[in-house]
C-alpha positions as CSV (number, residue, x, y, z in Angstrom):
1,M,-4.2,120.5,-210.0
2,T,-5.3,118.2,-212.8
3,L,-4.3,118.8,-216.4
4,S,-7.9,119.3,-217.5
5,K,-8.4,122.0,-214.9
6,L,-5.2,123.7,-216.1
7,Y,-6.4,123.6,-219.7
8,F,-9.7,125.0,-218.7
9,E,-8.1,127.9,-216.8
10,L,-5.7,128.7,-219.7
11,I,-8.5,128.6,-222.2
12,A,-10.8,130.7,-220.0
13,T,-8.0,133.2,-219.5
14,G,-7.4,133.4,-223.3
15,V,-11.1,133.9,-223.9
16,L,-11.2,136.6,-221.2
17,V,-8.3,138.4,-222.8
18,L,-9.8,138.1,-226.2
19,I,-13.2,139.5,-225.0
20,L,-11.5,142.4,-223.3
21,L,-9.4,143.2,-226.3
22,I,-12.4,143.2,-228.6
23,T,-14.3,145.3,-226.0
24,R,-11.4,147.8,-225.9
25,A,-11.2,148.0,-229.7
26,L,-14.9,148.7,-229.9
27,I,-14.9,151.4,-227.2
28,M,-11.8,153.0,-228.7
29,G,-13.5,153.0,-232.1
30,L,-16.5,154.7,-230.6
31,I,-14.4,157.3,-228.8
32,R,-12.4,158.0,-232.0
33,R,-15.6,158.4,-234.0
34,F,-17.1,160.6,-231.4
35,S,-14.0,162.8,-231.1
36,H,-13.8,163.3,-234.8
37,S,-17.5,164.3,-235.1
38,E,-17.2,166.7,-232.1
39,Q,-13.7,168.0,-233.2
40,I,-12.1,167.0,-229.9
41,I,-8.3,167.4,-229.8
42,D,-6.0,164.4,-229.5
43,R,-4.7,165.2,-226.0
44,R,-8.2,164.9,-224.5
45,V,-8.8,161.7,-226.4
46,Q,-5.6,160.3,-225.0
47,L,-6.7,161.1,-221.4
48,I,-10.0,159.3,-221.8
49,T,-8.2,156.4,-223.5
50,K,-5.9,156.1,-220.6
51,L,-8.8,156.0,-218.1
52,I,-10.6,153.3,-220.1
53,N,-7.4,151.2,-220.3
54,Y,-7.1,151.3,-216.5
55,V,-10.7,150.2,-216.2
56,I,-10.2,147.3,-218.6
57,L,-7.0,146.3,-216.9
58,G,-8.9,146.2,-213.6
59,C,-11.5,144.0,-215.1
60,A,-8.9,141.7,-216.5
61,L,-7.2,141.4,-213.1
62,V,-10.5,140.6,-211.4
63,G,-11.4,138.1,-214.1
64,V,-8.0,136.3,-213.9
65,F,-8.3,136.1,-210.1
66,I,-11.8,134.5,-210.5
67,I,-10.7,132.1,-213.2
68,W,-7.5,130.9,-211.4
69,G,-9.3,130.7,-208.0
70,V,-7.2,133.1,-206.0
71,D,-8.2,132.8,-202.3
72,V,-10.6,135.6,-201.8
73,R,-9.9,135.9,-198.1
74,N,-6.3,136.8,-198.6
75,L,-7.0,138.9,-201.6
76,G,-9.7,140.7,-199.7
77,V,-7.2,141.8,-197.0
78,I,-4.8,143.2,-199.5
79,V,-7.6,145.0,-201.5
80,S,-9.2,146.4,-198.4
81,S,-5.9,147.7,-197.2
82,I,-5.2,149.4,-200.5
83,F,-8.7,150.9,-200.5
84,A,-8.3,152.1,-197.0
85,V,-5.2,154.1,-197.9
86,I,-6.8,155.4,-201.1
87,G,-9.9,156.3,-199.1
88,V,-7.9,158.3,-196.6
89,A,-6.2,160.1,-199.5
90,F,-9.5,160.8,-201.2
91,F,-11.0,162.0,-198.0
92,A,-8.2,164.5,-197.6
93,Q,-8.6,165.5,-201.2
94,W,-12.1,164.4,-202.2
95,S,-12.2,166.9,-205.0
96,I,-9.7,164.9,-207.0
97,L,-12.2,162.2,-207.8
98,S,-15.0,164.7,-208.6
99,N,-12.6,166.6,-210.9
100,I,-11.7,163.3,-212.8
101,T,-15.3,162.4,-213.1
102,S,-16.2,165.9,-214.3
103,G,-13.4,165.7,-216.8
104,V,-14.9,162.5,-218.3
105,I,-18.4,164.1,-218.3
106,M,-16.9,167.1,-220.0
107,F,-15.3,165.0,-222.7
108,F,-18.6,163.6,-223.9
109,T,-21.0,166.5,-223.1
110,F,-19.0,169.8,-222.8
111,P,-20.5,172.3,-225.3
112,Y,-17.3,174.4,-225.2
113,K,-14.2,173.7,-227.2
114,I,-10.6,174.8,-227.0
115,G,-10.4,178.3,-228.6
116,D,-13.9,179.4,-227.4
117,R,-14.1,182.6,-225.5
118,I,-16.2,182.0,-222.4
119,M,-17.3,183.6,-219.1
120,I,-17.7,181.6,-215.9
121,H,-20.3,183.2,-213.6
122,D,-18.7,182.8,-210.2
123,K,-20.2,184.5,-207.1
124,E,-17.0,186.3,-206.3
125,Y,-15.5,186.9,-209.7
126,E,-16.4,186.4,-213.3
127,Y,-13.7,184.7,-215.3
128,I,-13.6,185.8,-218.9
129,G,-11.1,184.3,-221.4
130,I,-10.3,181.9,-224.1
131,I,-10.1,178.2,-223.3
132,E,-6.5,177.1,-223.9
133,D,-6.7,173.5,-222.7
134,I,-9.1,171.1,-221.0
135,K,-7.2,168.7,-218.8
136,T,-8.2,165.8,-216.5
137,F,-8.5,167.9,-213.4
138,H,-9.0,171.5,-214.6
139,I,-9.6,173.8,-217.5
140,V,-7.0,176.4,-218.5
141,I,-8.3,179.9,-219.5
142,V,-6.2,182.8,-220.8
143,N,-7.8,186.1,-219.9
144,D,-7.4,189.4,-221.8
145,A,-4.4,190.4,-219.7
146,G,-2.6,187.2,-220.8
147,Q,-2.9,185.5,-217.4
148,R,-3.4,181.7,-217.4
149,I,-6.3,180.7,-215.1
150,T,-6.8,177.1,-214.0
151,Y,-10.4,176.4,-213.0
152,P,-11.4,173.0,-211.5
153,N,-13.6,170.8,-213.8
154,S,-16.1,170.1,-211.1
155,L,-16.7,173.8,-210.6
156,V,-17.1,174.4,-214.3
157,L,-20.0,172.0,-214.3
158,Q,-21.5,173.6,-211.2
159,K,-21.3,177.3,-212.4
160,G,-23.0,179.0,-215.2
161,V,-20.8,179.4,-218.3
162,S,-21.6,181.6,-221.2
163,I,-20.0,181.3,-224.7
164,L,-19.0,184.8,-225.7
165,N,-17.4,183.8,-229.0
166,Q,-17.4,180.2,-230.3
167,N,-14.4,179.1,-232.3
168,N,-15.5,176.6,-234.9
169,N,-12.0,176.0,-236.0
170,A,-10.5,174.9,-232.7
171,P,-6.7,174.3,-232.9
172,S,-5.5,170.7,-233.1
173,D,-2.5,171.6,-231.0
174,P,-3.3,173.3,-227.6
175,S,0.3,174.5,-227.3
176,S,-0.4,177.0,-230.1
177,N,-1.0,180.6,-228.9
178,V,-4.7,180.6,-228.5
179,S,-4.8,184.1,-226.9
180,K,-4.1,185.7,-230.3
181,Q,-7.4,184.4,-231.7
182,S,-9.7,186.9,-229.8
């Protein structure tokens, strides 16, 4: 390896890191601005931030592998083995991926907020209660009897949901007792 090639790889890696840091800062700024305008609680913003950080880290790894000329054949065997194991796990629990995707979609487009009283129109049972928390995989609803119901995010997007009473002053801390607000 020549010295000029080493300098090129170091400079290219520095530029890649700089571009990814600027991209991350821009995306985080947009998410913060969106979350303030839509009154989204900090816990949900942290979940989306964590997912975006993972995506940026993956892009950084791929970029570094390309810049430094890692042998793709050897890397391909490792990556395909990892994806095979993950694929089997997701095949066994395919709903995990759909719930995570639904959680991201709900972050940006979900018309219901924590503290809203909703009704989920399910074929077998109608779930009525106050949204206590919206997590990565499920939504937590407290019904009139005080029972905590977890409902998968992917099903919330597939079923009809009615807002019975919208809470415009959603709590900033989901651990507060939301069931007293009905």
